All heavy atoms as TSV, in Angstrom:
chain	resi	resn	atom	element	x	y	z
A	1	MET	N	N	122.660	116.856	128.263
A	1	MET	CA	C	121.601	116.948	127.278
A	1	MET	C	C	121.253	115.548	126.789
A	1	MET	O	O	122.126	114.728	126.520
A	1	MET	CB	C	122.082	117.812	126.120
A	1	MET	CG	C	121.001	118.214	125.198
A	1	MET	SD	S	121.612	119.555	124.167
A	1	MET	CE	C	120.338	119.564	122.991
A	2	ALA	N	N	119.976	115.281	126.655
A	2	ALA	CA	C	119.520	113.957	126.234
A	2	ALA	C	C	119.749	113.755	124.746
A	2	ALA	O	O	119.542	114.648	123.931
A	2	ALA	CB	C	118.042	113.807	126.555
A	3	LYS	N	N	120.190	112.560	124.379
A	3	LYS	CA	C	120.453	112.263	122.975
A	3	LYS	C	C	119.271	111.574	122.299
A	3	LYS	O	O	119.294	111.335	121.112
A	3	LYS	CB	C	121.690	111.386	122.850
A	3	LYS	CG	C	122.962	112.100	123.232
A	3	LYS	CD	C	124.159	111.281	122.913
A	3	LYS	CE	C	125.413	112.047	123.254
A	3	LYS	NZ	N	126.609	111.329	122.871
A	4	GLY	N	N	118.233	111.223	123.032
A	4	GLY	CA	C	117.080	110.512	122.465
A	4	GLY	C	C	116.239	111.375	121.547
A	4	GLY	O	O	115.742	110.914	120.534
A	5	LYS	N	N	116.046	112.636	121.883
A	5	LYS	CA	C	115.211	113.542	121.075
A	5	LYS	C	C	116.105	114.472	120.274
A	5	LYS	O	O	116.513	115.515	120.763
A	5	LYS	CB	C	114.306	114.379	121.983
A	5	LYS	CG	C	113.095	113.656	122.471
A	5	LYS	CD	C	112.017	113.758	121.441
A	5	LYS	CE	C	110.692	113.328	122.017
A	5	LYS	NZ	N	109.640	113.400	121.077
A	6	ASP	N	N	116.426	114.096	119.053
A	6	ASP	CA	C	117.240	114.959	118.206
A	6	ASP	C	C	116.406	116.119	117.700
A	6	ASP	O	O	115.226	115.975	117.406
A	6	ASP	CB	C	117.786	114.176	117.012
A	6	ASP	CG	C	118.823	113.168	117.435
A	6	ASP	OD1	O	119.467	113.388	118.478
A	6	ASP	OD2	O	118.983	112.167	116.722
A	7	VAL	N	N	117.019	117.284	117.579
A	7	VAL	CA	C	116.328	118.459	117.070
A	7	VAL	C	C	116.172	118.345	115.558
A	7	VAL	O	O	115.116	118.635	115.006
A	7	VAL	CB	C	117.082	119.748	117.451
A	7	VAL	CG1	C	116.432	120.958	116.819
A	7	VAL	CG2	C	117.131	119.905	118.946
A	8	ARG	N	N	117.224	117.869	114.877
A	8	ARG	CA	C	117.173	117.708	113.424
A	8	ARG	C	C	116.759	116.289	113.077
A	8	ARG	O	O	117.361	115.322	113.539
A	8	ARG	CB	C	118.545	117.978	112.830
A	8	ARG	CG	C	118.604	119.378	112.358
A	8	ARG	CD	C	119.568	119.646	111.301
A	8	ARG	NE	N	119.512	120.872	110.590
A	8	ARG	CZ	C	118.470	121.461	110.064
A	8	ARG	NH1	N	117.295	120.985	110.217
A	8	ARG	NH2	N	118.579	122.555	109.378
A	9	VAL	N	N	115.722	116.159	112.258
A	9	VAL	CA	C	115.231	114.841	111.856
A	9	VAL	C	C	115.197	114.750	110.337
A	9	VAL	O	O	115.017	115.749	109.644
A	9	VAL	CB	C	113.828	114.558	112.424
A	9	VAL	CG1	C	113.872	114.407	113.914
A	9	VAL	CG2	C	112.857	115.633	112.034
A	10	THR	N	N	115.376	113.547	109.822
A	10	THR	CA	C	115.295	113.302	108.390
A	10	THR	C	C	113.843	113.040	108.021
A	10	THR	O	O	113.163	112.237	108.671
A	10	THR	CB	C	116.153	112.080	108.011
A	10	THR	OG1	O	117.491	112.316	108.445
A	10	THR	CG2	C	116.147	111.865	106.519
A	11	VAL	N	N	113.355	113.730	106.984
A	11	VAL	CA	C	111.977	113.562	106.523
A	11	VAL	C	C	111.983	113.195	105.044
A	11	VAL	O	O	112.938	113.461	104.329
A	11	VAL	CB	C	111.129	114.833	106.746
A	11	VAL	CG1	C	110.981	115.123	108.212
A	11	VAL	CG2	C	111.718	116.014	106.033
A	12	ILE	N	N	110.889	112.572	104.597
A	12	ILE	CA	C	110.730	112.187	103.195
A	12	ILE	C	C	109.622	113.037	102.591
A	12	ILE	O	O	108.536	113.139	103.163
A	12	ILE	CB	C	110.398	110.698	103.082
A	12	ILE	CG1	C	111.521	109.865	103.679
A	12	ILE	CG2	C	110.165	110.314	101.626
A	12	ILE	CD1	C	111.196	108.403	103.812
A	13	LEU	N	N	109.923	113.655	101.442
A	13	LEU	CA	C	108.941	114.465	100.725
A	13	LEU	C	C	108.456	113.671	99.512
A	13	LEU	O	O	109.259	113.119	98.763
A	13	LEU	CB	C	109.569	115.779	100.265
A	13	LEU	CG	C	110.181	116.651	101.349
A	13	LEU	CD1	C	110.878	117.845	100.718
A	13	LEU	CD2	C	109.143	117.113	102.323
A	14	GLU	N	N	107.133	113.627	99.310
A	14	GLU	CA	C	106.536	112.869	98.219
A	14	GLU	C	C	105.665	113.782	97.366
A	14	GLU	O	O	104.967	114.640	97.885
A	14	GLU	CB	C	105.684	111.739	98.808
A	14	GLU	CG	C	105.120	110.804	97.788
A	14	GLU	CD	C	104.388	109.664	98.448
A	14	GLU	OE1	O	103.221	109.886	98.858
A	14	GLU	OE2	O	104.968	108.576	98.574
A	15	CYS	N	N	105.695	113.586	96.043
A	15	CYS	CA	C	104.928	114.409	95.110
A	15	CYS	C	C	103.437	114.218	95.364
A	15	CYS	O	O	102.943	113.094	95.382
A	15	CYS	CB	C	105.279	114.031	93.673
A	15	CYS	SG	S	104.378	114.985	92.447
A	16	THR	N	N	102.710	115.315	95.546
A	16	THR	CA	C	101.284	115.220	95.838
A	16	THR	C	C	100.455	114.972	94.575
A	16	THR	O	O	99.424	114.316	94.641
A	16	THR	CB	C	100.785	116.499	96.529
A	16	THR	OG1	O	101.130	117.621	95.714
A	16	THR	CG2	C	101.417	116.659	97.885
A	17	SER	N	N	100.894	115.452	93.430
A	17	SER	CA	C	100.095	115.252	92.214
A	17	SER	C	C	100.243	113.824	91.685
A	17	SER	O	O	99.294	113.273	91.130
A	17	SER	CB	C	100.480	116.265	91.139
A	17	SER	OG	O	101.803	116.073	90.736
A	18	CYS	N	N	101.391	113.193	91.840
A	18	CYS	CA	C	101.561	111.796	91.416
A	18	CYS	C	C	100.696	110.870	92.262
A	18	CYS	O	O	100.138	109.903	91.759
A	18	CYS	CB	C	103.014	111.368	91.551
A	18	CYS	SG	S	104.100	112.029	90.301
A	19	VAL	N	N	100.601	111.154	93.548
A	19	VAL	CA	C	99.806	110.314	94.449
A	19	VAL	C	C	98.335	110.393	94.074
A	19	VAL	O	O	97.636	109.392	94.033
A	19	VAL	CB	C	100.017	110.741	95.925
A	19	VAL	CG1	C	99.084	110.009	96.842
A	19	VAL	CG2	C	101.451	110.523	96.326
A	20	ARG	N	N	97.845	111.594	93.757
A	20	ARG	CA	C	96.443	111.755	93.381
A	20	ARG	C	C	96.134	111.106	92.037
A	20	ARG	O	O	95.088	110.523	91.852
A	20	ARG	CB	C	96.084	113.240	93.324
A	20	ARG	CG	C	95.706	113.774	94.686
A	20	ARG	CD	C	95.146	115.156	94.569
A	20	ARG	NE	N	96.032	116.040	95.310
A	20	ARG	CZ	C	96.606	117.119	94.824
A	20	ARG	NH1	N	96.396	117.491	93.599
A	20	ARG	NH2	N	97.387	117.840	95.564
A	21	ASN	N	N	97.057	111.210	91.075
A	21	ASN	CA	C	96.807	110.687	89.734
A	21	ASN	C	C	97.005	109.178	89.644
A	21	ASN	O	O	96.503	108.556	88.720
A	21	ASN	CB	C	97.721	111.379	88.717
A	21	ASN	CG	C	97.359	112.833	88.542
A	21	ASN	OD1	O	96.247	113.251	88.856
A	21	ASN	ND2	N	98.296	113.615	88.049
A	22	SER	N	N	97.719	108.561	90.575
A	22	SER	CA	C	98.001	107.133	90.476
A	22	SER	C	C	96.760	106.287	90.739
A	22	SER	O	O	96.738	105.123	90.387
A	22	SER	CB	C	99.107	106.742	91.449
A	22	SER	OG	O	98.667	106.894	92.776
A	23	VAL	N	N	95.713	106.866	91.339
A	23	VAL	CA	C	94.492	106.116	91.598
A	23	VAL	C	C	93.770	105.837	90.276
A	23	VAL	O	O	93.265	104.736	90.053
A	23	VAL	CB	C	93.568	106.900	92.562
A	23	VAL	CG1	C	92.248	106.195	92.748
A	23	VAL	CG2	C	94.264	107.102	93.892
A	24	ASP	N	N	93.729	106.813	89.362
A	24	ASP	CA	C	92.990	106.675	88.116
A	24	ASP	C	C	93.800	105.966	87.034
A	24	ASP	O	O	93.296	105.099	86.339
A	24	ASP	CB	C	92.580	108.051	87.583
A	24	ASP	CG	C	91.847	108.870	88.631
A	24	ASP	OD1	O	91.581	108.348	89.722
A	24	ASP	OD2	O	91.556	110.034	88.344
A	25	LYS	N	N	95.061	106.344	86.874
A	25	LYS	CA	C	95.871	105.893	85.750
A	25	LYS	C	C	96.979	104.957	86.212
A	25	LYS	O	O	97.252	104.829	87.400
A	25	LYS	CB	C	96.502	107.105	85.051
A	25	LYS	CG	C	95.506	108.149	84.629
A	25	LYS	CD	C	96.226	109.388	84.175
A	25	LYS	CE	C	95.251	110.522	83.969
A	25	LYS	NZ	N	95.897	111.782	83.751
A	26	VAL	N	N	97.609	104.332	85.257
A	26	VAL	CA	C	98.775	103.517	85.574
A	26	VAL	C	C	99.949	104.455	85.800
A	26	VAL	O	O	100.345	105.199	84.912
A	26	VAL	CB	C	99.069	102.532	84.424
A	26	VAL	CG1	C	100.324	101.743	84.718
A	26	VAL	CG2	C	97.898	101.606	84.196
A	27	SER	N	N	100.496	104.428	86.986
A	27	SER	CA	C	101.571	105.349	87.355
A	27	SER	C	C	102.921	104.723	87.040
A	27	SER	O	O	103.130	103.530	87.246
A	27	SER	CB	C	101.481	105.662	88.841
A	27	SER	OG	O	102.549	106.473	89.222
A	28	ARG	N	N	103.837	105.548	86.539
A	28	ARG	CA	C	105.195	105.081	86.286
A	28	ARG	C	C	106.007	105.098	87.567
A	28	ARG	O	O	107.011	104.428	87.668
A	28	ARG	CB	C	105.871	105.953	85.243
A	28	ARG	CG	C	105.178	105.880	83.910
A	28	ARG	CD	C	105.879	106.706	82.901
A	28	ARG	NE	N	106.449	107.910	83.507
A	28	ARG	CZ	C	107.253	108.741	82.896
A	28	ARG	NH1	N	107.580	108.536	81.657
A	28	ARG	NH2	N	107.728	109.807	83.495
A	29	GLY	N	N	105.593	105.879	88.535
A	29	GLY	CA	C	106.319	105.969	89.795
A	29	GLY	C	C	105.895	107.182	90.573
A	29	GLY	O	O	105.079	107.975	90.124
A	30	ILE	N	N	106.454	107.315	91.767
A	30	ILE	CA	C	106.165	108.455	92.629
A	30	ILE	C	C	107.496	109.087	93.008
A	30	ILE	O	O	108.405	108.401	93.472
A	30	ILE	CB	C	105.397	108.030	93.887
A	30	ILE	CG1	C	104.036	107.470	93.484
A	30	ILE	CG2	C	105.221	109.186	94.839
A	30	ILE	CD1	C	103.266	106.873	94.627
A	31	SER	N	N	107.597	110.388	92.796
A	31	SER	CA	C	108.825	111.118	93.093
A	31	SER	C	C	108.952	111.328	94.598
A	31	SER	O	O	108.008	111.767	95.255
A	31	SER	CB	C	108.798	112.470	92.386
A	31	SER	OG	O	109.884	113.255	92.783
A	32	ARG	N	N	110.123	110.996	95.131
A	32	ARG	CA	C	110.390	111.200	96.558
A	32	ARG	C	C	111.758	111.832	96.749
A	32	ARG	O	O	112.707	111.503	96.048
A	32	ARG	CB	C	110.343	109.874	97.314
A	32	ARG	CG	C	108.947	109.338	97.451
A	32	ARG	CD	C	108.910	108.167	98.367
A	32	ARG	NE	N	107.521	107.760	98.578
A	32	ARG	CZ	C	107.168	106.633	99.145
A	32	ARG	NH1	N	108.086	105.795	99.565
A	32	ARG	NH2	N	105.895	106.350	99.300
A	33	TYR	N	N	111.833	112.745	97.693
A	33	TYR	CA	C	113.080	113.402	98.078
A	33	TYR	C	C	113.252	113.220	99.581
A	33	TYR	O	O	112.272	113.167	100.315
A	33	TYR	CB	C	113.035	114.900	97.791
A	33	TYR	CG	C	113.152	115.277	96.340
A	33	TYR	CD1	C	112.018	115.479	95.563
A	33	TYR	CD2	C	114.389	115.459	95.754
A	33	TYR	CE1	C	112.116	115.835	94.226
A	33	TYR	CE2	C	114.504	115.821	94.424
A	33	TYR	CZ	C	113.367	116.006	93.668
A	33	TYR	OH	O	113.481	116.358	92.353
A	34	SER	N	N	114.487	113.165	100.039
A	34	SER	CA	C	114.745	113.145	101.479
A	34	SER	C	C	115.509	114.407	101.851
A	34	SER	O	O	116.364	114.871	101.102
A	34	SER	CB	C	115.541	111.905	101.884
A	34	SER	OG	O	116.800	111.929	101.283
A	35	THR	N	N	115.166	114.968	102.996
A	35	THR	CA	C	115.794	116.187	103.479
A	35	THR	C	C	115.737	116.188	104.995
A	35	THR	O	O	115.208	115.257	105.601
A	35	THR	CB	C	115.097	117.433	102.887
A	35	THR	OG1	O	115.819	118.594	103.264
A	35	THR	CG2	C	113.660	117.550	103.342
A	36	GLN	N	N	116.262	117.232	105.609
A	36	GLN	CA	C	116.222	117.361	107.057
A	36	GLN	C	C	115.464	118.611	107.449
A	36	GLN	O	O	115.432	119.582	106.693
A	36	GLN	CB	C	117.629	117.445	107.624
A	36	GLN	CG	C	118.405	116.164	107.514
A	36	GLN	CD	C	119.752	116.291	108.187
A	36	GLN	OE1	O	120.247	117.381	108.433
A	36	GLN	NE2	N	120.351	115.157	108.498
A	37	LYS	N	N	114.843	118.568	108.617
A	37	LYS	CA	C	114.174	119.755	109.144
A	37	LYS	C	C	114.437	119.872	110.628
A	37	LYS	O	O	114.742	118.880	111.298
A	37	LYS	CB	C	112.679	119.719	108.855
A	37	LYS	CG	C	111.868	118.819	109.750
A	37	LYS	CD	C	110.391	119.031	109.543
A	37	LYS	CE	C	109.598	118.269	110.580
A	37	LYS	NZ	N	108.181	118.509	110.463
A	38	ASN	N	N	114.311	121.092	111.142
A	38	ASN	CA	C	114.477	121.363	112.559
A	38	ASN	C	C	113.114	121.233	113.220
A	38	ASN	O	O	112.160	121.905	112.835
A	38	ASN	CB	C	115.040	122.773	112.746
A	38	ASN	CG	C	115.438	123.038	114.164
A	38	ASN	OD1	O	114.782	122.592	115.096
A	38	ASN	ND2	N	116.518	123.778	114.336
A	39	ARG	N	N	113.015	120.350	114.199
A	39	ARG	CA	C	111.733	120.087	114.851
A	39	ARG	C	C	111.180	121.304	115.600
A	39	ARG	O	O	109.976	121.509	115.634
A	39	ARG	CB	C	111.915	118.958	115.846
A	39	ARG	CG	C	110.932	117.861	115.650
A	39	ARG	CD	C	111.082	116.847	116.722
A	39	ARG	NE	N	111.714	115.664	116.167
A	39	ARG	CZ	C	112.073	114.620	116.869
A	39	ARG	NH1	N	111.891	114.591	118.153
A	39	ARG	NH2	N	112.624	113.591	116.300
A	40	HIS	N	N	112.071	122.115	116.182
A	40	HIS	CA	C	111.620	123.274	116.958
A	40	HIS	C	C	111.130	124.401	116.057
A	40	HIS	O	O	110.139	125.061	116.373
A	40	HIS	CB	C	112.747	123.783	117.860
A	40	HIS	CG	C	113.138	122.807	118.920
A	40	HIS	ND1	N	112.261	122.351	119.886
A	40	HIS	CD2	C	114.314	122.179	119.156
A	40	HIS	CE1	C	112.874	121.496	120.670
A	40	HIS	NE2	N	114.132	121.364	120.256
A	41	ASN	N	N	111.797	124.647	114.940
A	41	ASN	CA	C	111.410	125.739	114.052
A	41	ASN	C	C	110.234	125.375	113.151
A	41	ASN	O	O	109.459	126.242	112.764
A	41	ASN	CB	C	112.594	126.154	113.171
A	41	ASN	CG	C	113.717	126.741	113.979
A	41	ASN	OD1	O	113.529	127.160	115.107
A	41	ASN	ND2	N	114.904	126.742	113.404
A	42	THR	N	N	110.100	124.119	112.769
A	42	THR	CA	C	109.049	123.679	111.850
A	42	THR	C	C	108.320	122.478	112.456
A	42	THR	O	O	108.564	121.331	112.066
A	42	THR	CB	C	109.663	123.273	110.493
A	42	THR	OG1	O	110.635	124.227	110.121
A	42	THR	CG2	C	108.605	123.193	109.428
A	43	PRO	N	N	107.398	122.709	113.389
A	43	PRO	CA	C	106.697	121.569	113.997
A	43	PRO	C	C	105.648	120.960	113.067
A	43	PRO	O	O	105.328	119.790	113.190
A	43	PRO	CB	C	106.040	122.177	115.239
A	43	PRO	CG	C	105.904	123.621	114.926
A	43	PRO	CD	C	107.034	123.966	114.011
A	44	ASN	N	N	105.124	121.742	112.120
A	44	ASN	CA	C	104.111	121.233	111.196
A	44	ASN	C	C	104.771	120.456	110.070
A	44	ASN	O	O	105.982	120.437	109.928
A	44	ASN	CB	C	103.299	122.394	110.605
A	44	ASN	CG	C	102.591	123.170	111.678
A	44	ASN	OD1	O	102.273	122.641	112.728
A	44	ASN	ND2	N	102.375	124.441	111.431
A	45	ARG	N	N	103.928	119.848	109.227
A	45	ARG	CA	C	104.448	119.102	108.083
A	45	ARG	C	C	105.053	120.055	107.066
A	45	ARG	O	O	104.510	121.118	106.786
A	45	ARG	CB	C	103.350	118.279	107.438
A	45	ARG	CG	C	102.928	117.135	108.318
A	45	ARG	CD	C	102.102	116.159	107.521
A	45	ARG	NE	N	101.718	115.059	108.380
A	45	ARG	CZ	C	102.212	113.842	108.268
A	45	ARG	NH1	N	103.083	113.573	107.334
A	45	ARG	NH2	N	101.845	112.898	109.071
A	46	LEU	N	N	106.161	119.632	106.461
A	46	LEU	CA	C	106.904	120.439	105.516
A	46	LEU	C	C	106.360	120.243	104.101
A	46	LEU	O	O	106.017	119.126	103.722
A	46	LEU	CB	C	108.375	120.011	105.572
A	46	LEU	CG	C	109.410	120.863	104.888
A	46	LEU	CD1	C	109.452	122.248	105.513
A	46	LEU	CD2	C	110.768	120.211	105.004
A	47	GLU	N	N	106.243	121.333	103.334
A	47	GLU	CA	C	105.832	121.284	101.928
A	47	GLU	C	C	106.765	122.177	101.123
A	47	GLU	O	O	106.919	123.350	101.432
A	47	GLU	CB	C	104.396	121.753	101.750
A	47	GLU	CG	C	103.366	120.756	102.192
A	47	GLU	CD	C	101.962	121.158	101.796
A	47	GLU	OE1	O	101.751	122.341	101.465
A	47	GLU	OE2	O	101.083	120.289	101.823
A	48	LEU	N	N	107.402	121.598	100.105
A	48	LEU	CA	C	108.328	122.341	99.257
A	48	LEU	C	C	108.002	122.074	97.795
A	48	LEU	O	O	107.492	121.016	97.452
A	48	LEU	CB	C	109.773	121.898	99.527
A	48	LEU	CG	C	110.328	122.153	100.909
A	48	LEU	CD1	C	111.697	121.501	101.033
A	48	LEU	CD2	C	110.442	123.633	101.169
A	49	LYS	N	N	108.313	123.060	96.942
A	49	LYS	CA	C	108.173	122.877	95.505
A	49	LYS	C	C	109.453	122.258	94.973
A	49	LYS	O	O	110.527	122.829	95.116
A	49	LYS	CB	C	107.916	124.211	94.810
A	49	LYS	CG	C	106.461	124.541	94.650
A	49	LYS	CD	C	106.291	125.713	93.750
A	49	LYS	CE	C	105.271	125.349	92.706
A	49	LYS	NZ	N	104.967	126.445	91.818
A	50	LYS	N	N	109.338	121.058	94.397
A	50	LYS	CA	C	110.485	120.348	93.854
A	50	LYS	C	C	110.119	119.845	92.459
A	50	LYS	O	O	108.951	119.766	92.098
A	50	LYS	CB	C	110.836	119.134	94.725
A	50	LYS	CG	C	111.137	119.452	96.160
A	50	LYS	CD	C	112.441	120.124	96.308
A	50	LYS	CE	C	113.429	119.219	96.968
A	50	LYS	NZ	N	114.758	119.785	97.009
A	51	PHE	N	N	111.135	119.471	91.685
A	51	PHE	CA	C	110.900	118.945	90.341
A	51	PHE	C	C	110.524	117.470	90.424
A	51	PHE	O	O	111.198	116.674	91.062
A	51	PHE	CB	C	112.136	119.108	89.462
A	51	PHE	CG	C	111.931	118.599	88.072
A	51	PHE	CD1	C	111.210	119.341	87.157
A	51	PHE	CD2	C	112.443	117.377	87.690
A	51	PHE	CE1	C	111.011	118.872	85.874
A	51	PHE	CE2	C	112.255	116.898	86.410
A	51	PHE	CZ	C	111.530	117.649	85.502
A	52	CYS	N	N	109.447	117.108	89.743
A	52	CYS	CA	C	108.999	115.722	89.674
A	52	CYS	C	C	109.354	115.168	88.295
A	52	CYS	O	O	108.836	115.644	87.288
A	52	CYS	CB	C	107.500	115.630	89.908
A	52	CYS	SG	S	106.879	113.949	89.771
A	53	PRO	N	N	110.229	114.166	88.215
A	53	PRO	CA	C	110.610	113.622	86.908
A	53	PRO	C	C	109.491	112.836	86.231
A	53	PRO	O	O	109.555	112.597	85.034
A	53	PRO	CB	C	111.796	112.725	87.230
A	53	PRO	CG	C	111.701	112.423	88.669
A	53	PRO	CD	C	110.977	113.569	89.301
A	54	TYR	N	N	108.462	112.433	86.965
A	54	TYR	CA	C	107.351	111.687	86.382
A	54	TYR	C	C	106.279	112.614	85.823
A	54	TYR	O	O	105.614	112.278	84.851
A	54	TYR	CB	C	106.751	110.738	87.418
A	54	TYR	CG	C	107.781	109.775	87.959
A	54	TYR	CD1	C	108.286	109.912	89.246
A	54	TYR	CD2	C	108.279	108.755	87.164
A	54	TYR	CE1	C	109.246	109.046	89.728
A	54	TYR	CE2	C	109.244	107.879	87.638
A	54	TYR	CZ	C	109.721	108.027	88.923
A	54	TYR	OH	O	110.679	107.177	89.386
A	55	CYS	N	N	106.107	113.792	86.437
A	55	CYS	CA	C	105.150	114.796	85.940
A	55	CYS	C	C	105.807	115.749	84.949
A	55	CYS	O	O	105.115	116.483	84.251
A	55	CYS	CB	C	104.585	115.613	87.099
A	55	CYS	SG	S	103.699	114.670	88.316
A	56	TYR	N	N	107.132	115.791	84.927
A	56	TYR	CA	C	107.919	116.711	84.096
A	56	TYR	C	C	107.641	118.177	84.419
A	56	TYR	O	O	107.588	119.019	83.527
A	56	TYR	CB	C	107.695	116.462	82.600
A	56	TYR	CG	C	108.139	115.108	82.155
A	56	TYR	CD1	C	107.226	114.151	81.768
A	56	TYR	CD2	C	109.486	114.777	82.125
A	56	TYR	CE1	C	107.634	112.896	81.358
A	56	TYR	CE2	C	109.914	113.532	81.721
A	56	TYR	CZ	C	108.984	112.596	81.335
A	56	TYR	OH	O	109.395	111.350	80.938
A	57	LYS	N	N	107.417	118.496	85.702
A	57	LYS	CA	C	107.217	119.884	86.113
A	57	LYS	C	C	107.475	120.013	87.611
A	57	LYS	O	O	107.608	119.012	88.317
A	57	LYS	CB	C	105.810	120.357	85.774
A	57	LYS	CG	C	104.705	119.544	86.387
A	57	LYS	CD	C	103.356	120.018	85.880
A	57	LYS	CE	C	102.258	119.097	86.373
A	57	LYS	NZ	N	100.963	119.474	85.857
A	58	HIS	N	N	107.547	121.259	88.078
A	58	HIS	CA	C	107.712	121.532	89.502
A	58	HIS	C	C	106.357	121.401	90.188
A	58	HIS	O	O	105.395	122.043	89.782
A	58	HIS	CB	C	108.286	122.927	89.725
A	58	HIS	CG	C	109.739	123.009	89.405
A	58	HIS	ND1	N	110.204	123.202	88.127
A	58	HIS	CD2	C	110.824	122.913	90.201
A	58	HIS	CE1	C	111.528	123.225	88.154
A	58	HIS	NE2	N	111.936	123.060	89.393
A	59	THR	N	N	106.277	120.560	91.212
A	59	THR	CA	C	105.039	120.335	91.948
A	59	THR	C	C	105.327	120.437	93.444
A	59	THR	O	O	106.481	120.456	93.871
A	59	THR	CB	C	104.453	118.946	91.648
A	59	THR	OG1	O	105.431	117.964	91.993
A	59	THR	CG2	C	104.068	118.808	90.188
A	60	ILE	N	N	104.276	120.459	94.231
A	60	ILE	CA	C	104.417	120.511	95.687
A	60	ILE	C	C	104.682	119.100	96.203
A	60	ILE	O	O	103.965	118.162	95.884
A	60	ILE	CB	C	103.158	121.094	96.339
A	60	ILE	CG1	C	102.998	122.545	95.920
A	60	ILE	CG2	C	103.231	120.979	97.851
A	60	ILE	CD1	C	101.745	123.203	96.424
A	61	HIS	N	N	105.742	118.980	96.972
A	61	HIS	CA	C	106.095	117.715	97.612
A	61	HIS	C	C	105.840	117.878	99.107
A	61	HIS	O	O	106.364	118.795	99.735
A	61	HIS	CB	C	107.556	117.372	97.367
A	61	HIS	CG	C	107.835	116.872	95.994
A	61	HIS	ND1	N	107.663	117.628	94.867
A	61	HIS	CD2	C	108.279	115.662	95.578
A	61	HIS	CE1	C	107.989	116.914	93.811
A	61	HIS	NE2	N	108.371	115.717	94.217
A	62	GLY	N	N	105.019	116.991	99.675
A	62	GLY	CA	C	104.669	117.071	101.084
A	62	GLY	C	C	105.355	116.002	101.904
A	62	GLY	O	O	105.710	114.934	101.399
A	63	GLU	N	N	105.501	116.276	103.175
A	63	GLU	CA	C	106.142	115.336	104.091
A	63	GLU	C	C	105.231	114.145	104.338
A	63	GLU	O	O	104.021	114.290	104.518
A	63	GLU	CB	C	106.437	116.065	105.410
A	63	GLU	CG	C	107.113	115.228	106.435
A	63	GLU	CD	C	107.361	115.991	107.725
A	63	GLU	OE1	O	107.404	117.219	107.702
A	63	GLU	OE2	O	107.513	115.307	108.752
A	64	ILE	N	N	105.817	112.944	104.353
A	64	ILE	CA	C	105.054	111.723	104.644
A	64	ILE	C	C	105.649	111.055	105.859
A	64	ILE	O	O	106.779	111.347	106.266
A	64	ILE	CB	C	105.052	110.741	103.459
A	64	ILE	CG1	C	106.463	110.309	103.107
A	64	ILE	CG2	C	104.358	111.331	102.265
A	64	ILE	CD1	C	106.522	109.153	102.138
A	65	LYS	N	N	104.900	110.130	106.450
A	65	LYS	CA	C	105.411	109.373	107.583
A	65	LYS	C	C	106.295	108.247	107.097
A	65	LYS	O	O	106.095	107.706	106.013
A	65	LYS	CB	C	104.253	108.755	108.378
A	65	LYS	CG	C	103.534	109.753	109.217
A	65	LYS	CD	C	102.768	109.034	110.301
A	65	LYS	CE	C	102.259	110.074	111.263
A	65	LYS	NZ	N	102.018	109.515	112.559
A	66	LYS	N	N	107.281	107.890	107.885
A	66	LYS	CA	C	108.195	106.809	107.514
A	66	LYS	C	C	107.547	105.472	107.761
A	66	LYS	O	O	106.763	105.262	108.591
A	66	LYS	CB	C	109.475	106.899	108.322
A	66	LYS	CG	C	110.306	108.071	107.980
A	66	LYS	CD	C	111.600	108.018	108.735
A	66	LYS	CE	C	112.198	109.388	108.858
A	66	LYS	NZ	N	113.421	109.403	109.587
């Protein structure tokens, strides 16, 4: 079995509402989480609801490119 193409990859999730609001206002930061996903089961971009410490609420965090 080839070791070059791993099935499990590490992805970074970023808060979507912080990214949109940082264009207009001065942003304190952008919430990011790291997790793993299975490439075969989830070929599309991953989106999870996570807590954002900058928004003080649960928001959708989407996968970004490294």
